[in-house]
C-alpha positions in Angstrom: 20.8 -4.2 21.4 22.8 -5.7 18.5 22.9 -3.8 15.3 23.5 -7.0 13.3 20.9 -8.6 11.1 20.0 -12.3 11.6 18.7 -14.5 8.9 16.2 -17.2 9.9 13.5 -19.3 8.3 9.8 -19.5 9.1 10.3 -23.0 10.3 10.4 -26.7 9.2 8.5 -26.2 5.9 11.1 -23.6 4.7 14.0 -25.6 6.2 12.8 -28.6 4.1 12.6 -26.4 0.9 16.2 -25.3 1.5 17.3 -28.9 2.2 15.7 -29.9 -1.1 17.8 -27.5 -3.2 20.9 -28.8 -5.0 24.0 -28.7 -2.7 25.6 -25.8 -4.7 22.4 -23.7 -4.4 22.2 -24.4 -0.6 25.8 -23.2 -0.4 25.0 -20.1 -2.4 22.0 -19.4 -0.2 24.2 -19.6 2.9 26.7 -17.3 1.3 24.1 -14.6 0.8 22.6 -15.1 4.3 26.1 -14.9 5.8 26.8 -11.7 3.9 23.6 -10.1 5.2 24.6 -11.1 8.7 28.2 -9.8 8.2 27.6 -6.5 6.5 23.9 -5.7 7.0 20.9 -6.0 4.8 21.2 -2.4 3.6 24.6 -3.1 2.1 23.7 -6.3 0.2 22.1 -5.0 -3.0 21.4 -6.2 -6.5 21.8 -8.7 -8.0 21.5 -10.7 -4.7 18.5 -8.8 -3.3 15.4 -7.4 -5.0 12.1 -5.9 -3.8 9.1 -7.8 -5.1 6.0 -6.2 -3.6 4.7 -4.8 -0.3 6.8 -6.5 2.4 8.1 -9.2 0.2 11.7 -9.3 -1.0 13.8 -12.0 -2.6 17.3 -13.3 -2.4 18.6 -14.6 -5.7 21.4 -17.1 -5.9 22.7 -19.4 -8.6 23.8 -23.0 -9.0 24.7 -25.3 -11.8 21.0 -26.0 -12.3 20.0 -22.4 -12.7 18.7 -19.8 -10.3 17.0 -20.2 -6.9 15.1 -17.7 -4.9 14.5 -17.3 -1.2 11.5 -15.0 -0.6 11.6 -13.2 2.7 10.2 -10.4 4.9 11.9 -8.3 7.5 10.7 -8.3 11.1 11.4 -6.2 14.2 14.8 -6.8 15.7 16.6 -6.7 12.3 15.5 -10.1 11.4 15.3 -11.5 7.8 12.7 -14.3 7.8 12.8 -16.6 4.8 9.2 -17.7 4.0 9.6 -19.6 0.8 12.5 -21.0 -1.3 12.4 -22.6 -4.7 14.4 -23.2 -7.9 13.4 -20.6 -10.5 12.1 -22.0 -13.8 11.4 -18.7 -15.5 12.8 -15.2 -15.3 9.7 -13.9 -13.5 8.8 -15.0 -10.0 5.7 -17.2 -10.3 2.4 -15.7 -8.9 1.8 -18.9 -7.0 5.2 -18.5 -5.2 4.3 -14.9 -4.3 0.9 -15.9 -3.0 2.4 -18.7 -0.9 5.1 -16.4 0.5 2.5 -13.8 1.4 0.3 -16.3 3.2 3.3 -17.6 5.2 4.4 -14.1 6.0 1.1 -13.4 7.7 2.1 -16.0 10.3 4.9 -13.7 11.5 4.1 -11.2 14.2 6.0 -8.2 13.0 
């Protein structure tokens, strides 16, 4: 059993959200994801990772156009599953984004 974390997405919907990000934000997302896989989720802290509520966490990353967020949950087998990605318009994570992420997270059998 590997002790490494893996970062994955919920599927095509989230893949499309990531693909829709500006290129520099996509690159920043990949850097955070690769860091989690390299050193472990426990060792990647603020400002890149923040707990939101219940099982929901967020990765924060920047680009020229501002800040983007990837909301995720963790699952058995040391998996980080990204359930929603978007460009941040305000400092606070929008309620609609949280609701959407929670709905999508329910599809994951933990």
